[in-house]
C-alpha positions in Angstrom: 0.0 0.0 0.0 1.0 3.6 -0.7 -0.4 6.7 1.0 0.3 10.1 -0.7 -0.3 13.3 1.3 -0.7 16.5 -0.8 -1.2 20.0 0.6 -3.8 22.5 -0.3 -2.7 26.0 -1.2 -3.5 29.7 -0.5 -2.8 32.1 -3.3 -2.1 35.7 -2.4 -1.4 37.7 -5.6 -1.4 37.1 -9.4 -4.3 34.7 -9.8 -5.6 34.8 -13.3 -2.2 35.4 -14.9 -1.7 31.6 -14.8 -4.3 31.1 -17.5 -2.7 30.0 -20.8 -4.5 32.8 -22.7 -2.6 35.3 -20.6 0.8 33.8 -19.7 1.6 32.5 -23.2 1.5 36.1 -24.5 2.7 38.1 -21.5 4.1 35.8 -18.9 2.4 35.3 -15.6 3.4 35.1 -11.9 1.7 34.2 -8.7 2.7 34.4 -5.0 1.3 31.5 -3.0 1.9 29.1 -0.2 0.8 25.6 0.7 -0.8 25.1 4.1 -1.0 22.3 6.6 -4.3 21.0 5.3 -4.1 18.1 3.0 -5.7 15.5 0.8 -4.7 11.8 1.0 -4.7 9.3 -1.8 -4.1 5.7 -0.8 -3.5 3.0 -3.4 -2.9 -0.8 -3.3 -3.3 -3.7 -5.7 -6.7 -5.2 -5.3 -6.6 -8.9 -4.3 -7.8 -11.2 -7.1 -10.9 -12.4 -5.3 -13.6 -10.1 -6.6 -15.8 -9.9 -9.7 -14.4 -6.5 -10.5 -10.7 -5.5 -11.0 -10.6 -1.9 -9.7 -12.2 0.2 -7.0 -12.2 3.9 -6.2 -13.7 5.2 -2.9 -14.5 8.9 -2.4 -17.9 10.3 -1.5 -19.2 7.2 -3.3 -17.7 3.8 -4.3 -17.0 3.0 -8.0 -16.2 -0.6 -8.9 -15.1 -1.3 -12.5 -13.0 -3.4 -14.8 -11.7 -0.8 -17.3 -10.8 2.8 -16.7 -13.3 3.9 -19.4 -16.1 2.8 -17.1 -15.2 5.3 -14.3 -17.5 8.2 -13.9 -15.0 10.4 -12.1 -13.3 12.1 -15.0 -9.9 12.7 -13.3 -9.5 9.1 -12.2 -10.7 7.8 -15.5 -8.2 9.8 -17.5 -5.4 9.4 -15.1 -5.8 5.6 -15.1 -5.7 5.6 -18.9 -2.6 7.8 -18.9 -0.7 5.9 -16.2 -2.1 2.3 -16.3 -2.0 0.1 -13.2 -3.4 -3.4 -12.9 -5.9 -4.3 -10.3 -6.0 -1.0 -8.4 -7.8 0.0 -5.3 -7.8 3.8 -4.7 -9.3 6.0 -1.9 -9.5 9.7 -1.4 -9.8 11.7 1.9 -9.3 15.4 2.7 -9.0 17.8 5.6 -11.2 20.4 3.9 -14.2 20.2 1.6 -13.9 20.3 -2.2 -15.0 23.2 -4.4 -13.9 25.7 -1.7 -11.1 27.6 -3.4 -8.1 25.9 -1.8 -7.0 24.0 -4.9 -8.5 20.7 -3.8 -9.0 19.3 -7.3 -5.5 20.0 -8.4 -4.0 18.7 -5.2 -6.0 15.5 -5.8 -4.6 15.4 -9.4 -1.0 15.7 -8.1 -1.5 13.1 -5.4 -3.2 10.7 -7.8 -0.5 11.0 -10.4 2.1 10.4 -7.7 0.3 7.4 -6.4 -0.2 5.8 -9.8 3.5 6.2 -10.6 4.6 4.9 -7.2 2.5 1.8 -7.8 4.6 1.2 -10.9 7.8 1.8 -8.9 8.3 5.2 -10.6 9.1 8.3 -8.7 8.9 11.4 -10.9 10.4 14.8 -9.8 8.0 17.5 -8.6 7.9 19.4 -11.9 7.0 16.2 -13.7 4.2 15.6 -11.2 2.8 19.1 -11.7 3.0 19.0 -15.5 1.3 15.6 -15.7 -1.4 16.8 -13.4 -1.9 19.9 -15.5 -2.0 17.8 -18.7 -4.6 15.4 -17.3 -6.8 18.2 -15.9 -6.6 20.7 -18.7 -6.0 18.5 -21.8 -7.5 15.1 -21.1 -10.4 16.2 -18.9 -10.9 19.5 -20.7 -11.4 21.4 -17.4 -11.1 25.1 -17.5 -8.5 26.6 -15.2 -4.9 27.7 -14.7 -1.6 26.0 -13.8 -0.7 27.5 -10.4 -2.4 25.0 -8.2 -0.7 21.9 -9.5 2.7 23.5 -9.1 2.0 24.8 -5.6 0.8 21.4 -4.4 3.6 19.4 -6.0 6.4 21.6 -4.7 5.1 23.0 -1.4 6.3 26.1 0.3 5.9 29.9 0.0 6.9 30.5 -3.6 6.8 32.8 -6.6 5.4 30.7 -9.4 6.2 31.9 -12.9 4.6 30.8 -16.2 5.6 31.5 -19.8 5.0 29.9 -23.2 8.4 28.2 -22.7 7.6 26.6 -19.4 7.1 27.1 -15.6 9.4 27.8 -12.7 9.1 27.7 -8.9 11.2 29.9 -6.7 11.1 29.9 -2.9 10.6 33.4 -1.4 13.2 32.4 1.2 11.9 34.9 3.8 13.2 35.0 7.3 11.4 32.9 9.9 10.3 36.1 11.7 8.9 37.8 8.6 6.9 34.6 7.7 5.6 34.3 11.3 4.5 37.9 11.4 2.7 37.6 8.1 1.1 34.3 8.9 -0.1 35.4 12.3 -2.2 38.1 10.6 -4.0 35.8 8.2 -7.5 34.2 8.9 -9.2 31.6 6.8 -13.0 31.9 6.9 -15.5 29.6 5.2 -18.3 31.6 3.5 -20.8 28.8 3.9 -21.2 27.8 0.3 -19.0 26.1 -2.3 -18.6 26.7 -6.0 -17.6 24.9 -9.2 -14.4 26.6 -10.1 -14.4 25.4 -13.7 -17.5 27.5 -14.6 -16.0 30.6 -13.0 -12.6 30.0 -14.6 -14.2 29.5 -18.0 -15.7 33.0 -18.0 -12.5 34.6 -16.7 -10.5 32.9 -19.5 -13.1 34.1 -22.1 -12.8 37.7 -20.7 -8.9 37.9 -21.0 -9.0 40.0 -24.2 -11.0 42.7 -22.3 -9.3 42.3 -18.9 -5.7 42.3 -19.9 -5.0 45.7 -18.3 -6.3 44.5 -14.9 -4.2 41.3 -15.2 -1.1 43.3 -15.9 -1.8 45.3 -12.8 -2.4 42.2 -10.7 0.8 40.7 -11.9 2.7 43.9 -10.9 1.2 43.5 -7.4 3.1 40.2 -7.0 6.4 42.1 -7.2 5.2 44.9 -4.9 4.0 42.3 -2.3 7.3 40.4 -2.4 9.1 43.7 -1.8 6.9 44.5 1.2 7.3 41.0 2.6 11.1 41.2 2.4 11.6 44.7 4.0 8.4 46.7 4.3 5.6 47.2 6.8 3.8 43.8 6.8 0.4 45.4 7.2 0.8 46.9 3.8 0.4 43.4 2.3 -3.1 43.5 3.7 -3.9 46.8 2.1 -2.5 45.5 -1.2 -4.8 42.4 -0.9 -7.7 44.9 -0.7 -6.6 46.5 -4.0 -6.0 43.1 -5.6 -9.5 41.9 -4.7 -11.0 45.0 -6.2 -9.3 44.1 -9.5 -10.1 40.4 -9.3 -13.8 41.2 -8.9 -13.7 43.0 -12.3 -12.4 39.9 -14.2 -15.8 38.2 -14.3 -19.4 38.7 -13.3 -19.5 35.5 -11.3 -16.4 36.0 -9.1 -18.4 37.7 -6.4 -22.0 38.4 -5.5 -24.0 40.6 -3.1 -23.6 38.1 -0.2 -19.8 37.9 -0.6 -19.5 41.6 -1.0 -21.5 42.2 2.2 -19.3 39.6 4.1 -16.1 41.4 2.8 -17.4 44.9 3.7 -18.3 43.8 7.2 -14.9 42.1 7.7 -13.2 45.3 6.9 -15.5 47.1 9.4 -14.4 44.7 12.1 -10.7 45.0 11.5 -9.6 43.3 8.2 -7.2 45.5 6.2 -7.9 43.4 3.1 -8.6 39.9 1.8 -10.0 37.9 -1.1 -11.9 34.8 -2.0 -9.5 32.0 -2.7 -9.5 30.2 -6.0 -11.5 31.3 -9.0 -14.2 32.9 -6.9 -17.9 32.4 -6.5 -17.7 31.1 -2.9 -15.6 28.8 -0.7 -12.9 30.2 1.6 -12.2 33.9 2.2 -8.7 34.8 3.2 -8.6 37.9 5.4 -5.6 39.9 6.6 -6.5 41.0 10.1 -3.9 42.4 12.6 -3.7 39.9 15.4 -5.0 42.3 18.0 -8.3 42.7 16.1 -8.9 39.0 15.3 -10.9 38.1 18.4 -13.3 41.0 17.7 -13.8 39.9 14.1 -14.4 36.3 15.1 -17.0 37.4 17.6 -18.8 39.4 14.9 -18.7 36.5 12.5 -19.5 33.8 15.0 -21.9 32.0 12.6 -18.9 31.3 10.2 -16.3 28.6 10.5 -12.7 29.8 10.9 -9.9 27.3 10.0 -6.5 27.7 11.8 -3.6 26.9 9.6 0.1 27.2 9.2 2.3 27.4 6.1 4.0 24.1 5.1 7.0 23.3 3.0 7.0 19.6 2.0 4.6 19.5 -1.0 3.2 16.2 -2.2 5.0 13.3 -0.5 4.8 9.6 0.3 3.6 9.1 3.9 3.6 5.3 3.8 4.8 2.7 1.4 5.2 -1.0 1.9 6.1 -3.8 -0.5 3.7 -3.9 -3.4 1.8 -7.2 -3.8 
């Protein structure tokens, strides 16, 4: 049996510049970190005592003989792409799907890793990310960018860069104290409803010809944020998040709505300097930058919402457990 643990991510700046329609022309960049909330993919060879040859367990159980019979599109295409005989798979996660923390791409990375490991293959992190991107974007035809797969595969607080020639991942390599001060002012709040990111991403991608100026500005903010994080006043990152959210809302009509806008406005009233919906938008988790001395007051005001404590993590997708394959 093999167990793969893959982290979810929090993206701060540059989201939208990782769509091929933008970065292939202009180059894109994102600042993001992985967090200590994970999905888990376990895999083993199914013993030859059943009237089916494969099984996948998630919110339901699928039993099948050929990958083409699988209803879950990612598992179906991944098993065609990386064949494994007599496979039993299962998926678990610390946070709910469709909530903006890159869960689908984290699963894609973990699944690719597990399938390769079952074949005694151990690709490097860039290969894991690129194969997950290929399966999601090309084989499954799911709309979206390329930042999540890179973040989950590599782990850490990074600048992710994208061009027509390829991708790169560079650690911000900030001091422990700077990271601690930044992290302590971040709050992760669940808005109470989920979303299907593909639909939101599809409209954002279609709008790129008319939102290029905003994307240029959002890309520039990644450099400004990095400069602040290295040597500036940390609270200025929160204020920059507020500016970035204003721009992000203009990329698509379905990124925000009146309920989300009201939540965000109230959060600022109770101490947040800035924030954003994570992921493509439309619901899920809201990241808020709240000076630590004001967090208790905000949590009291939003007592009906769930807040998720988290820390940054550095490991990326990794094997937690592996024994001899049958």
